[in-house]
Structures are given as structure tokens and as C-alpha cells.
C-alpha positions in Angstrom: 5.0 -34.1 7.9 6.5 -31.8 10.7 9.1 -29.8 10.5 10.8 -32.2 13.3 9.8 -35.3 11.5 11.4 -33.8 8.1 14.3 -32.8 9.7 14.6 -36.6 11.4 14.5 -38.1 8.2 17.0 -36.2 6.4 19.4 -36.6 9.4 18.5 -40.0 9.1 18.9 -40.2 5.2 21.9 -38.0 5.5 23.4 -40.8 7.7 22.7 -43.3 6.1 23.5 -41.9 2.8 27.4 -40.8 4.7 27.1 -44.8 6.0 26.4 -46.2 2.3 29.5 -43.5 1.0 32.0 -44.9 3.9 30.8 -48.5 2.7 31.7 -47.6 -0.7 34.3 -45.9 -0.5 35.9 -48.9 1.9 35.2 -51.0 -0.7 36.5 -49.1 -3.7 39.6 -48.6 -1.4 39.7 -52.1 -1.1 39.3 -53.1 -4.7 42.4 -50.1 -5.5 44.6 -51.4 -3.4 44.0 -55.2 -4.8 44.1 -53.5 -7.9 47.5 -51.2 -7.2 48.9 -54.7 -6.4 48.3 -56.5 -9.4 49.4 -53.2 -10.8 52.9 -53.7 -9.5 53.2 -57.4 -9.7 52.3 -56.5 -13.8 54.5 -54.0 -13.9 57.3 -55.7 -11.8 56.7 -58.9 -14.6 56.9 -56.6 -17.3 60.1 -54.9 -16.2 61.7 -58.0 -16.0 60.3 -59.3 -19.3 61.7 -55.7 -20.6 64.9 -56.5 -19.1 65.1 -59.9 -20.3 64.1 -58.2 -23.9 67.1 -56.1 -23.4 69.7 -58.7 -21.8 68.4 -61.0 -24.9 69.2 -57.9 -27.3 72.7 -56.8 -25.5 74.1 -60.6 -25.5 74.0 -61.0 -29.1 75.9 -58.3 -31.7 72.3 -57.2 -33.0 71.2 -53.8 -33.4 66.9 -53.1 -34.0 66.1 -49.9 -35.2 62.6 -48.6 -35.5 61.8 -46.1 -38.4 59.3 -43.1 -38.4 56.8 -42.8 -41.2 59.3 -40.9 -43.3 62.2 -43.1 -42.8 64.1 -41.7 -40.0 65.7 -43.7 -36.9 63.0 -43.5 -34.3 64.3 -45.6 -31.6 67.2 -48.0 -30.9 68.1 -51.5 -29.4 70.9 -53.3 -29.1 74.3 -53.3 -27.8 76.5 -50.8 -27.1 79.1 -52.2 -28.0 77.4 -53.3 -31.6 76.3 -49.4 -31.7 80.2 -48.4 -30.5 81.3 -50.5 -34.2 78.6 -49.5 -36.4 78.5 -45.7 -35.5 81.9 -45.5 -33.9 81.6 -41.9 -31.4 78.0 -41.8 -31.6 75.5 -42.9 -28.9 72.1 -43.5 -28.8 70.0 -41.9 -31.4 72.9 -40.1 -33.0 74.4 -44.1 -33.6 70.8 -45.2 -35.0 70.8 -42.1 -37.2 74.6 -42.5 -38.7 73.5 -45.9 -39.3 69.9 -45.4 -41.3 71.9 -42.4 -43.1 74.6 -45.2 -44.2 71.8 -47.3 -45.5 70.0 -45.0 -47.1 73.3 -44.0 -49.1 74.6 -47.4 -50.0 70.7 -49.7 -50.2 68.7 -46.2 -51.3 66.2 -48.8 -53.3 65.8 -51.5 -50.7 65.2 -48.8 -48.2 62.4 -46.4 -49.6 60.7 -49.6 -50.3 60.7 -50.5 -47.0 59.4 -47.0 -45.9 57.2 -46.3 -48.6 55.5 -50.2 -49.5 56.8 -52.3 -46.4 58.7 -54.7 -48.6 61.2 -56.7 -47.0 64.8 -56.9 -48.1 68.1 -58.2 -47.0 71.5 -57.0 -47.4 74.9 -56.4 -46.4 76.7 -53.4 -44.9 80.5 -53.1 -44.1 81.8 -51.9 -41.2 85.4 -50.9 -40.3 85.0 -54.3 -37.9 83.8 -56.6 -40.7 80.6 -56.8 -42.3 76.7 -57.1 -41.1 73.7 -58.2 -42.2 70.7 -56.3 -42.9 67.4 -56.7 -42.7 64.3 -55.0 -43.2 60.7 -55.8 -42.3 57.4 -53.8 -41.5 55.0 -54.8 -39.2 51.7 -53.0 -38.4 52.4 -49.8 -40.0 56.0 -49.8 -38.6 59.2 -50.0 -40.3 62.0 -52.1 -38.4 65.5 -52.8 -39.4 68.4 -55.6 -38.0 71.5 -55.8 -38.2 73.7 -58.6 -37.3 77.4 -59.3 -37.2 78.7 -61.7 -39.8 81.2 -64.0 -38.6 81.3 -62.7 -34.7 80.6 -65.7 -33.4 81.8 -68.9 -35.2 81.6 -72.2 -34.5 84.4 -74.9 -34.9 82.8 -76.2 -37.6 82.5 -72.5 -39.0 86.3 -72.1 -38.8 86.9 -75.1 -40.1 85.4 -74.2 -43.4 86.9 -70.9 -43.6 90.3 -72.3 -42.8 89.5 -74.7 -45.9 88.5 -71.5 -48.1 90.9 -69.6 -47.4 93.6 -72.7 -48.7 91.3 -73.9 -50.8 92.9 -73.6 -54.6 90.2 -72.8 -56.4 89.3 -68.9 -56.2 86.6 -68.1 -54.0 85.0 -64.9 -53.3 81.9 -63.8 -51.4 80.0 -60.5 -52.4 77.3 -58.9 -50.6 73.5 -57.8 -52.4 74.8 -55.0 -53.9 77.5 -56.7 -56.2 80.4 -55.7 -53.8 83.1 -58.0 -52.7 83.1 -58.5 -48.8 85.6 -61.6 -48.9 88.1 -63.5 -51.3 90.7 -66.1 -50.3 94.3 -66.1 -51.5 93.5 -68.2 -54.9 91.4 -65.4 -55.8 94.0 -62.8 -54.7 96.9 -64.3 -56.6 94.0 -64.7 -60.0 93.5 -60.9 -59.9 97.2 -59.7 -58.9 96.4 -58.4 -55.4 98.3 -58.7 -51.8 95.1 -57.6 -49.9 91.4 -57.8 -50.3 91.4 -53.8 -49.6 94.3 -53.6 -52.3 91.2 -55.1 -54.5 88.8 -52.8 -53.5 91.0 -49.8 -54.5 91.7 -51.4 -58.1 87.9 -52.6 -58.4 89.3 -55.6 -59.3 87.3 -58.9 -60.5 87.9 -62.1 -61.6 85.8 -61.8 -64.9 83.2 -59.9 -66.1 80.8 -63.0 -67.0 81.6 -64.4 -63.8 80.4 -61.6 -61.9 77.2 -61.8 -64.4 77.1 -65.7 -62.9 77.1 -64.3 -59.4 74.4 -61.3 -60.1 72.2 -63.4 -61.8 72.3 -66.1 -58.5 71.7 -63.1 -56.0 68.7 -61.8 -58.0 67.3 -65.6 -58.2 68.4 -66.5 -55.0 69.3 -69.5 -56.4 72.1 -71.3 -57.5 73.5 -70.7 -60.7 76.7 -72.8 -62.6 78.7 -70.7 -65.5 81.4 -71.7 -67.8 84.3 -69.2 -68.9 87.7 -68.5 -70.4 89.7 -66.0 -69.2 93.0 -65.1 -70.4 95.5 -65.1 -67.4 99.5 -64.5 -67.7 99.3 -65.0 -71.5 97.6 -68.2 -71.3 93.8 -68.8 -71.5 92.3 -71.0 -69.0 88.7 -72.4 -68.9 87.3 -71.6 -65.3 83.4 -73.1 -64.2 81.9 -70.4 -62.4 79.8 -71.9 -59.3 77.6 -69.3 -57.5 75.8 -70.1 -54.5 73.5 -67.8 -52.2 74.4 -67.8 -48.7 72.1 -69.2 -46.4 70.0 -66.9 -44.0 69.2 -65.1 -47.6 70.8 -61.6 -46.8 71.4 -61.6 -50.7 75.4 -62.5 -50.1 77.0 -64.9 -53.2 79.6 -67.0 -52.2 81.3 -68.1 -56.1 83.5 -70.3 -56.3 86.3 -70.6 -59.6 86.9 -74.5 -60.7 90.1 -74.6 -62.8 88.9 -76.7 -65.6 91.8 -76.2 -68.1 93.2 -79.3 -68.5 90.3 -81.1 -68.7 89.1 -78.8 -71.5 92.5 -79.3 -72.6 91.5 -83.1 -72.7 88.3 -82.7 -73.9 89.5 -80.6 -76.7 92.3 -83.2 -77.7 90.0 -85.9 -77.3 87.3 -84.2 -79.6 89.7 -83.4 -82.1 91.0 -87.4 -81.5 87.5 -88.9 -82.5 86.8 -86.5 -85.3 90.9 -87.2 -87.0 89.1 -90.8 -86.4 86.6 -90.7 -87.9 87.8 -88.6 -90.5 90.5 -91.2 -91.2 87.6 -93.8 -91.3 85.8 -92.1 -93.5 89.0 -92.3 -95.7 89.3 -95.8 -95.7 88.3 -97.9 -98.4 86.8 -100.6 -96.2 83.4 -100.1 -95.0 83.1 -100.1 -90.9 80.5 -100.0 -88.6 80.3 -99.6 -85.0 77.5 -100.9 -82.6 77.3 -99.6 -79.0 76.9 -102.0 -75.7 72.3 -101.1 -76.7 73.4 -102.6 -79.9 72.5 -99.7 -82.1 74.5 -97.8 -84.6 77.0 -95.7 -83.0 79.1 -94.6 -86.2 79.1 -95.6 -89.8 82.0 -94.2 -92.3 81.0 -92.6 -96.0 82.3 -96.5 -97.3 79.9 -98.4 -95.4 76.4 -96.5 -96.6 78.2 -96.6 -100.1 78.8 -100.2 -100.2 75.2 -101.0 -99.3 73.6 -98.3 -100.8 71.6 -96.9 -97.9 70.0 -94.1 -97.3 71.7 -91.7 -95.1 69.2 -90.1 -93.4 67.8 -93.5 -92.3 71.5 -94.7 -91.0 71.4 -90.9 -89.2 68.2 -92.4 -86.6 71.0 -94.8 -85.6 68.9 -98.3 -86.2 69.7 -101.5 -84.3 71.9 -104.1 -85.7 68.3 -106.5 -86.0 67.2 -103.5 -88.0 70.2 -103.2 -90.5 70.2 -107.2 -90.8 66.3 -106.6 -91.8 66.9 -103.9 -94.4 70.2 -105.3 -96.0 67.6 -108.7 -96.4 64.8 -106.4 -98.2 67.7 -105.2 -100.5 69.2 -108.4 -100.9 72.6 -107.4 -99.9 73.2 -110.4 -97.4 74.2 -113.9 -98.3 71.1 -116.4 -98.7 70.3 -118.8 -96.4 67.7 -121.2 -95.7 67.7 -120.3 -92.2 67.6 -116.8 -91.7 66.5 -116.4 -87.9 68.4 -118.7 -86.8 71.9 -117.1 -89.0 70.6 -113.8 -87.5 70.7 -114.6 -84.3 74.3 -116.4 -84.4 75.0 -112.5 -86.0 73.8 -111.0 -83.0 75.4 -113.3 -80.7 79.0 -111.9 -81.2 78.3 -109.0 -78.6 78.9 -111.4 -75.9 81.9 -112.7 -77.4 85.2 -111.4 -75.4 87.4 -111.4 -78.3 87.7 -111.4 -82.4 86.5 -113.8 -84.1 87.9 -115.1 -87.0 87.2 -113.4 -90.6 84.5 -114.2 -92.5 83.2 -113.8 -96.2 80.0 -113.2 -97.6 78.9 -114.2 -101.1 76.3 -111.4 -102.1 73.5 -112.7 -104.7 74.8 -109.1 -107.2 78.0 -111.7 -107.1 80.5 -109.9 -104.9 82.5 -111.1 -102.2 82.8 -109.6 -98.8 85.3 -110.1 -95.8 83.9 -109.4 -93.0 86.0 -108.5 -89.7 83.7 -108.4 -86.2 86.0 -107.5 -82.8 84.8 -106.1 -79.6 84.8 -102.8 -79.1 86.9 -101.2 -76.3 83.7 -99.1 -75.3 81.4 -101.7 -75.8 79.6 -103.3 -78.5 81.2 -104.9 -81.7 83.3 -103.2 -84.8 82.4 -104.2 -87.9 84.6 -104.3 -90.8 83.5 -105.1 -94.5 85.6 -105.5 -97.2 84.9 -105.8 -101.2 87.3 -108.4 -102.0 85.7 -109.3 -105.6 88.5 -107.5 -107.4 91.1 -109.6 -104.9 89.8 -113.0 -105.7 89.4 -111.7 -109.3 93.2 -110.4 -109.6 94.4 -113.7 -107.8 92.8 -115.6 -109.8 94.0 -114.3 -112.7 97.9 -113.9 -110.9 97.6 -117.8 -110.5 96.9 -118.6 -113.6 99.5 -116.3 -115.1 101.9 -117.6 -112.8 100.8 -121.3 -114.3 101.0 -119.7 -117.8 104.8 -118.3 -116.6 105.5 -121.3 -115.2 104.9 -123.5 -118.1 106.1 -121.0 -120.7 109.8 -120.7 -118.9 109.3 -124.8 -119.1 109.1 -124.4 -122.4 112.4 -122.6 -122.9 115.9 -124.1 -124.0 117.8 -121.5 -121.4 118.2 -122.7 -118.0 116.4 -119.8 -115.7 116.2 -119.4 -112.0 114.3 -116.5 -109.8 115.8 -115.7 -106.5 114.2 -113.8 -103.8 115.8 -110.5 -102.2 116.3 -112.9 -99.5 118.4 -115.0 -101.3 116.4 -118.1 -101.5 114.7 -120.2 -104.9 111.4 -119.3 -106.1 111.4 -120.8 -109.7 112.7 -122.7 -112.1 112.5 -124.5 -114.8 113.1 -128.0 -116.2 115.9 -126.8 -118.7 117.8 -125.6 -115.1 117.4 -128.7 -114.0 119.1 -131.2 -117.1 121.2 -127.6 -117.8 123.2 -128.9 -114.2 122.4 -132.2 -113.6 120.3 -131.9 -110.8 116.9 -133.1 -109.9 114.1 -131.1 -108.4 114.5 -132.8 -104.9 117.9 -131.3 -104.4 117.0 -127.8 -105.8 114.1 -127.8 -103.1 116.4 -129.1 -100.0 118.8 -126.7 -101.0 116.7 -123.7 -101.0 118.8 -120.9 -101.0 121.9 -119.5 -103.7 124.7 -120.8 -101.6 123.3 -124.1 -102.0 122.0 -124.0 -105.6 125.7 -123.0 -106.3 127.2 -125.9 -104.6 125.1 -128.0 -106.8 126.5 -126.1 -110.1 130.0 -125.8 -109.0 130.7 -129.5 -110.1 129.6 -128.6 -113.6 131.1 -124.6 -113.8 133.6 -124.2 -111.3 134.6 -120.7 -111.1 134.1 -119.0 -107.7 134.1 -115.9 -108.7 131.3 -116.1 -111.0 129.1 -117.1 -108.3 130.3 -115.0 -106.2 129.0 -112.0 -108.6 126.2 -113.6 -108.8 125.3 -113.9 -105.4 125.8 -109.9 -105.4 123.1 -109.4 -107.6 120.7 -111.7 -105.7 121.5 -110.9 -102.5 123.1 -107.3 -102.0 120.2 -105.0 -101.2 122.2 -102.2 -102.9 120.6 -100.7 -105.8 123.9 -100.3 -107.3 124.3 -103.8 -107.3 121.0 -104.5 -108.8 122.0 -104.1 -112.8 122.1 -106.5 -115.3 125.1 -107.9 -115.8 126.2 -110.8 -118.2 129.2 -112.7 -119.3 130.5 -116.6 -120.7 132.3 -119.1 -119.2 133.4 -123.0 -120.3 132.3 -126.0 -118.3 134.4 -128.7 -117.3 132.7 -130.8 -120.1 134.4 -127.8 -122.8 130.3 -126.2 -123.2 130.3 -122.6 -123.7 127.9 -120.8 -121.0 126.4 -117.9 -121.5 124.6 -116.5 -118.3 123.2 -113.4 -117.5 121.1 -111.3 -114.6 117.7 -109.3 -114.7 116.6 -107.4 -111.5 112.6 -108.2 -111.1 109.9 -105.3 -109.7 109.1 -107.5 -107.0 113.1 -107.1 -105.6 113.7 -110.9 -107.1 116.3 -111.5 -109.5 116.6 -114.0 -112.5 119.3 -115.8 -113.5 119.6 -117.2 -116.9 122.2 -119.9 -118.5 122.0 -120.4 -121.7 124.4 -123.5 -123.6 126.0 -121.1 -126.9 128.7 -123.6 -128.0 127.3 -124.2 -131.6 126.6 -120.3 -131.8 130.4 -119.2 -131.1 131.2 -121.7 -133.6 128.9 -120.6 -135.8 130.2 -117.0 -135.0 133.9 -118.0 -135.7 132.9 -119.5 -138.9 130.7 -116.4 -140.0 133.8 -114.1 -139.0 136.0 -116.1 -141.2 133.9 -116.2 -144.3 133.4 -112.2 -143.0 136.9 -111.7 -144.0 136.8 -113.9 -146.4 134.7 -111.7 -148.1 136.0 -108.4 -147.4 139.4 -109.7 -148.6 137.2 -110.9 -152.0 135.4 -107.0 -152.1 139.3 -105.4 -151.9 140.4 -108.3 -154.7 137.0 -107.0 -156.9 137.9 -103.2 -156.0 141.6 -104.0 -157.2 140.3 -106.5 -160.1 137.4 -103.0 -161.2 140.4 -101.1 -160.8 142.9 -102.7 -162.8 140.4 -104.1 -165.3 139.0 -99.9 -165.7 142.0 -98.9 -166.3 143.0 -101.4 -168.7 139.7 -100.8 -170.8 140.2 -97.3 -170.4 143.5 -96.7 -172.0 142.3 -98.6 -175.6 138.9 -96.6 -175.3 140.8 -93.0 -175.3 142.5 -94.8 -178.2 138.9 -95.6 -179.9 137.7 -92.1 -179.6 140.7 -90.7 -180.5 141.3 -92.6 -184.1 137.5 -92.4 -184.4 137.3 -88.4 -184.0 140.2 -88.1 -186.4 138.3 -90.5 -188.8 135.4 -88.4 -188.4 137.3 -85.4 -189.3 139.2 -86.9 -192.4 137.8 -84.7 -195.8 138.2 -87.6 -198.0 136.6 -90.4 -196.0 133.2 -91.7 -197.5 129.8 -90.7 -196.1 129.3 -94.1 -194.6 132.7 -95.0 -193.5 132.2 -91.3 -191.4 128.8 -92.3 -190.0 130.5 -96.3 -189.0 133.7 -93.7 -187.1 130.2 -91.3 -185.5 129.3 -94.9 -184.0 132.6 -96.0 -182.8 133.0 -93.0 -181.0 129.9 -92.9 -179.4 129.7 -96.4 -178.4 133.7 -95.7 -176.8 132.0 -92.9 -175.1 129.4 -94.7 -173.5 131.1 -97.3 -172.4 133.7 -94.7 -171.1 131.5 -93.1 -169.0 130.0 -96.7 -167.7 133.2 -97.6 -166.6 133.5 -94.5 -164.9 130.2 -94.9 -163.1 131.2 -98.3 -161.7 134.2 -96.9 -160.4 132.1 -94.3 -158.8 130.0 -96.7 -157.4 133.2 -99.0 -155.8 134.4 -95.6 -154.0 131.4 -94.8 -153.0 130.5 -98.5 -151.4 134.3 -98.3 -150.1 133.4 -95.2 -147.9 135.8 -93.4 -150.3 134.6 -90.4 -152.1 135.3 -87.2 -151.1 132.9 -84.3 -151.8 133.9 -81.3 -152.5 131.4 -78.5 -150.8 130.9 -75.0 -152.2 128.0 -72.7 -153.1 126.1 -74.5 -155.6 123.5 -71.9 -158.1 120.9 -74.2 -158.7 119.4 -72.4 -161.6 122.9 -72.2 -163.1 123.1 -75.9 -162.5 119.9 -76.6 -164.4 120.8 -74.3 -167.2 124.3 -76.1 -167.4 122.9 -79.4 -167.6 120.1 -78.4 -169.6 122.2 -77.4 -172.8 124.3 -80.8 -172.6 121.1 -82.6 -173.6 119.2 -80.3 -175.3 120.1 -81.2 -178.7 119.2 -84.9 -178.1 115.9 -83.7 -177.0 115.0 -82.0 -179.6 116.8 -84.2 -181.8 113.7 -86.5 -180.8 111.0 -84.5 -181.7 110.6 -83.1 -177.8 110.5 -80.2 -176.0 113.3 -79.7 -172.7 111.6 -76.7 -170.7 113.9 -75.4 -167.3 112.0 -73.6 -164.7 113.5 -72.2 -161.5 112.3 -69.4 -159.0 113.9 -66.3 -158.9 116.1 -65.4 -156.4 116.8 -68.9 -155.3 119.4 -69.1 -152.6 122.5 -71.3 -153.0 122.6 -74.9 -151.6 125.4 -76.6 -150.0 126.8 -78.9 -152.1 129.1 -80.8 -154.6 128.2 -79.6 -157.6 130.5 -81.8 -160.1 128.3 -84.4 -158.6 124.8 -83.0 -158.0 125.3 -82.3 -161.8 126.7 -85.7 -162.6 123.2 -87.0 -160.7 121.2 -84.7 -163.0 123.2 -85.5 -166.2 122.0 -89.3 -165.7 118.4 -88.1 -165.4 118.1 -86.2 -168.3 120.1 -88.5 -170.3 117.1 -91.4 -168.9 114.5 -89.2 -170.2 115.9 -88.3 -173.4 115.7 -92.2 -173.9 112.4 -92.6 -172.5 110.8 -89.3 -174.5 109.6 -89.7 -177.7 108.6 -87.4 -180.6 105.9 -84.6 -179.4 107.0 -85.2 -175.9 108.6 -83.7 -173.6 110.9 -83.2 -171.2 110.6 -80.6 -167.4 113.8 -80.0 -165.5 112.8 -78.0 -162.4 114.0 -76.4 -159.0 111.4 -76.6 -155.9 112.1 -74.6 -152.8 110.8 -76.8 -149.9 110.9 -76.9 -146.0 115.1 -76.9 -145.8 115.2 -78.6 -148.7 115.6 -78.2 -152.6 113.7 -80.6 -155.0 115.1 -81.1 -158.4 112.7 -82.6 -160.6 113.7 -84.3 -164.0 110.1 -85.4 -165.2 109.3 -86.6 -168.9 106.4 -88.2 -170.9 107.1 -91.1 -171.9 106.0 -94.8 -171.3 106.5 -94.4 -167.8 108.0 -97.0 -165.4 105.1 -100.3 -164.2 104.1 -100.7 -161.0 106.3 -104.1 -159.9 109.3 -102.3 -161.1 108.8 -98.6 -159.5 109.7 -100.0 -156.1 113.5 -102.2 -157.2 114.5 -98.8 -160.3 117.3 -97.5 -158.3 118.7 -100.9 -157.4 122.2 -101.3 -159.0 123.0 -104.2 -162.0 118.8 -104.9 -162.2 117.5 -105.0 -165.7 115.5 -102.4 -167.0 112.9 -101.7 -169.7 114.4 -98.0 -170.0 118.3 -97.9 -170.1 119.3 -101.9 -169.7 121.6 -102.8 -167.4 123.9 -100.7 -165.3 123.8 -98.3 -162.3 123.4 -94.8 -163.6 120.0 -94.7 -161.2 121.7 -96.4 -158.7 124.4 -94.1 -158.4 122.1 -91.3 -158.2 120.6 -92.3 -155.8 124.0 -92.9 -153.8 125.1 -89.5 -154.5 122.3 -87.7 -153.3 122.2 -90.2 -149.7 126.0 -89.1 -149.5 124.8 -85.3 -149.4 122.2 -86.0 -146.7 119.3 -86.1 -149.0 117.3 -88.7 -150.7 116.0 -89.5 -154.3 112.1 -91.0 -155.6 110.3 -91.6 -158.6 107.0 -90.7 -159.0 105.1 -92.6 -162.6 102.0 -94.0 -164.0 102.6 -96.7 -166.7 101.9 -94.9 -170.4 101.8 -91.3 -168.6 106.0 -90.6 -168.2 108.0 -90.7 -165.1 109.5 -88.3 -162.6 112.4 -88.5 -160.6 112.8 -86.3 -157.8 115.9 -85.3 -156.0 115.8 -84.0 -152.0 118.7 -81.8 -151.1 119.5 -80.4 -147.8 120.0 -76.8 -148.3 123.1 -77.1 -146.0 124.8 -80.8 -147.1 127.4 -82.3 -144.7 129.9 -84.7 -146.2 131.7 -86.9 -143.3 133.7 -88.5 -145.0 135.4 -85.2 -146.5 137.9 -83.3 -145.1 137.1 -80.6 -142.6 138.8 -77.9 -144.9 136.3 -79.1 -147.2 133.0 -77.6 -145.3 134.7 -74.1 -145.0 132.2 -71.6 -146.9 
């Protein structure tokens, strides 16, 4: 191709290329223009959206912060006013840094978890203007914080609720997620003794540590928690019910209420103690008690119920139904035996519908017991059953009725007129003799009734106003000093002598008895006259005995004297001398017998006086033994005296004791025979000295031993006389006593028991001096 062609082609190609480029450039410019318009429109829309977002953030008291990966503030969004409140004196980034720093100081754990692990959290942050809710969230690897003012814009309902909480008498408070107090009402401040919330903050006051734990648990679980606490305040323990409720929105804040339950708890405690005391009281009752609830199940039973029916306590603790209990009792044969058990059981269960207590019933059990059954509706529903074992009561009543019948029949058999008046003065009982004694009928007494009317019926027979007034005082006066037994006598209009007496009875009644003692008084008068005559005859007898003894003693003295004189004559024949000795012995014996009779008469008259002194027993026994030793040895017997050494003196009349011992020795001398023995012994006992005179003679028959000390009784030994009776009387006059011990054929022993310190009631006082 030629160069011109080449040049043409090149020029044409260049022109076409230029034209193509121009067209492409124009089209590109057109597109760019359209794109620019779109971009401008989009940019304007984005600017409007950003302005709307910023307006939305600024119109509310919200602040949002974007955090860097290391937890620093990256950007801040929100109303400047809110930032000024949260970070006073700072703006923009400086305010954001201050807010993040404050959160790191108070909520380090939450901030670290959000930045490092993207863990969301909710909490509260306090500022000078109030509390702010803080929310932490993670999105696309970025961490964000949102801070919202609490209570900034309250609705009317919120304001009303706040005023209600403030005026509530129940202590109410709010804590944040960290457990810090952020609000409390007046009641709470009063309980913790703080004037303001700031004062409570400064003092670190808390309502109760246990309540704080309940609030913390509600914050941790984000669920309502309840608890019960006893808190001491003003020297008094008060019961509180703690309610902890997480606030709506879930920022970790919890509102807590303390409801005063003191009165309710005290009432509950009083009710519990009352119920326990009631149950304890029922358990101490002898009657069996069972309470069935509205569901007809056993709600309570006392110990007596279990023991009465001998039921397993474990089975009763399972709260069986009433029907099950009846079935169990029927199996144990502890229910009345009836033909139609099903109908009887249905009638028992029908009592649940009764509105009033049913009449008392009685059960006769197969084992012989009788139970009284009381059924009454229970105030809380169900029925109350009371079982009483009245078996012993019925038996006692039967015996009582029988005793009354016996008593009535016994009184009717008495000859005395007997009437029993109650403490109210009414006639309770009288016998037939009472009616016949006063001439009244049973109908008249029944119609009279009280004491005054009965006395009016009896006055025509015995018209003594003072008597009936005194009897009324003993019957109707409740004073214990008036209820004492009294007695007296009176004379009726028909000249009978009436003896009356009253006796208070244990039940408060009074027994009044009247007796016709006319014959008794006549007999007493006759006896008194006879006694006077007897006393006169006794005096005559004593005078006669004294006179006769004196008259006898004078010739006996002469006889004894002349007989001794005859015995002393040297020219008297021996046989005559023996006759004179016999006369002397007989006269001496007769004189002694007369002395014994006189002594007995003196003792009987109570005129014998003792001359008390210190009596040496051993010396007394030796002296008495020497008097009879010749007689004993003359009969071929042996006389032995035994006395313990250093025996203390005895207070007694030596002459009278010696007289008694002499009589016993004389008696032993007559009883002993040749080869026998007479023993005189002194023994020491408890507060006494015993003088024993024993012989080995023929003894005393058993049938005579009881009368050996009687006077003027003929005996086989000693003949008639008063010697042994005088011995007994002399010993008893010293306050002692005498006894005899004898076995027929083996001798006899007479024992005198003398007190160591004898007294003589008839002796002059000066004779009692030592």
C-alpha cells in the first residue's frame, strides 16, 4: 500500500478513534452525571437519616458509647445535656472517657466481660442528678454502652406509684445491680434511724443483713425472692416478711419491701400455744376425745382415746376416716353388738350433717364396759366425739342406791327420831320414828319441806323457841364455827324428857336426832340414889371396920402380952408353955390380918399416903430374908437372896415395899416343904426394878392364877385373906404392877415390878422431895 493510502487509512483510523473516544467520553460523562445525581440524592438521604438518628438520640436522655478493643471510649452519641450531667465540665470525647472511667471503677467485672468476651450486662450508675441505667452489648466485634436516665420522664402512673411507695408504711428500698442503695422511702429511713438517704449512704446503714442476702439473690437470679426475718428494733423484736422483686427492664436493680408481720406472728404464736395448750389439756383428760375434720378424717385424738380402745398409735397417726375407725373397732369387738351394722354405721356418720349437738348416747361393749358418747359439731367443721367409761360410775351408783336403801331401812329400825336436813335447810330424809315421835304424817313432812315448816309441826309437842332457833343455826348457817355437834335436853308438854343432838355430815347436811330418855333419867335418878346409899354404906363399913379393929386390937394386945408372960415363967409345965406359945402366934396372926384389912380399907378410900425416899433394894431384901429365915430353915428348906452389886437406890416407901415382900415370903414359907428352896432376887429392867420371890412348892392351878390377887377368895394356899390383894395394891400405889408365874407341881414365882422413880399422887408434896 502506498504511503498516501497508509497515511489516509491512519488518518481515518485516528479520526474514527477520536470520534469513538469522544462518544465514549460523552456517554461516560452522562453516566457520571447520573451517578453523581444518585450519589447526591443518597448522600442527602443519609444526611437526613443521620440527622434523624442524632435527633432521636438527642431528644431522649440517652448516651451511647462505642468502645475500642482495649475498652477505651471511641465515639460518643447522645444529648449534650445528658453528657453534661454524666460528666460535668467535660464535652465530647473527654466526657466519654470520664463515663468509661467511672464504669471501670464501679463495674470492673462487667466492663471486662463485655470488652474481652462480648458478655452483655445491665447495671446502674449514680450521678449528681440521679441514677442511670447502664446496658452493655457487643455487635460485630464492637462493644457498645447505653446509658439511660431513670425517672427522668415519669408518666402520671409512675408518679402515682412513686408517691404511693414513698407514703407506704412498709419500708421500701431499691438497690442497684451492685447491691448499692439508690432509693428508700420514709418508712425505711425511720427503721434505720436516718433522716435522709445521703445520711444512710454515709453511715452505711442497712435494713438487715438477712434482707440484703434475699435482695442479692433476687438480683442474681433475676427472679422474685421472699424471706422472713426477725429484727430487733427499739428493744423489741419484730417480724418482717421481705419481698425482693427485680425491676422491669432487667438492669440488675431490685426493689424490696418489708412487711411488718409482728402482730400476725404474735397472733400465730399465741394461736399455736393456745392449740398446744388445748391439746395438752385434752391429753390430760380422763375422757377420750376424738375430733374428725370436714373430710371425716381423724384430726386429733388424746392419749385417753388411744388407751380406751387400745389402738395402735401409728395407725391413728395415719389419720383414718371415721368409717375406717368404726370398722377397726368392730374387728376388735369394741362396738355395741347390733344386728344391722351397716345401718348403725350410716346413722353414726349422719351426725356430720347435724347443726346441733345430739343427745348423749351409751354404748354397751361386749367386754362389759359401758361408754357414754357425746357428739357435737366442731366449730371448724366435722364433729367432736367424747367417750367416757362410766362402768365404775354405774357400779358406784348402784352401790350408792343400795347403801341409801340400807341406810333408810336402818334408820327406820331405830327407836330414835332421826331427820337429815341439807345445807339449804330442806328435809332430805327422816325415819318412821320421827313421824311417830312428833305425831306427824309423811305427807305433812313432804309438804313442809324446809326446817322452819318442820319445826312448826313439832312445836305443839315441844314449844321451846330457843331450842328450834339453835337447831336452825346448826342446819342452815354456812359458818364452820356453827356447824359443830351440840346436844341438850327438854321436856315436852306431855311430861316426857327429850334428848336431842346434832351431827354435821360430810356432804354439808346435818343430822338431828331426838330420843325419849324419860325412863333413862328415872333409872339414873334411881342409880344415883343407890350410889349415895352405897357410899353411905361404905362409909359405915369403914367406920365399922375401924371400930371393930380397934375393939379387937385391945384384947389381942392383952392376949399376946399375957401369953408371952406365961412363956417366960420358969415353973410353967412344958405343955402349958406350948399352949401359951400357940395362943401368942394365933393372936399375932390375927392382929396382922386386922392390920391388912385396915390397910386395904385405907387404900380403897384413897387415904393411904406414901413416904417416899431412897430405898436400897439389897438392904431391904436382906432385912426381909432375916425375918423368915428361921421359918424356912425350920421347914427343912433353903432361903437364898440374890441382888446385883452396885444397884442404885429406888424411889419408894421402904415400909410398904417391905410389907409386900414380907407377905410374899410368908406365902412362900407356907408353900415350901422339906428339901425345897425359897429364892429372893432383885433384877434391873428398863426403867424398873423387879423383886422376885420364888419357891419350889406345889404351885398354883392354872384356873386359880387369874384370881390369885383377888381379895377374900379362898385359895388352896394361905386360906381366906387379903395378903396378896394388899401386895398388888401396894405395888400399884407406887406406879408398878405385880404378876404370878406358876406351873402346878413345880412351885410359883411372884414378881413385883417397881418403877425407878415412883410418885405418890396422894402423898403431900413435901414427901416427894429427895
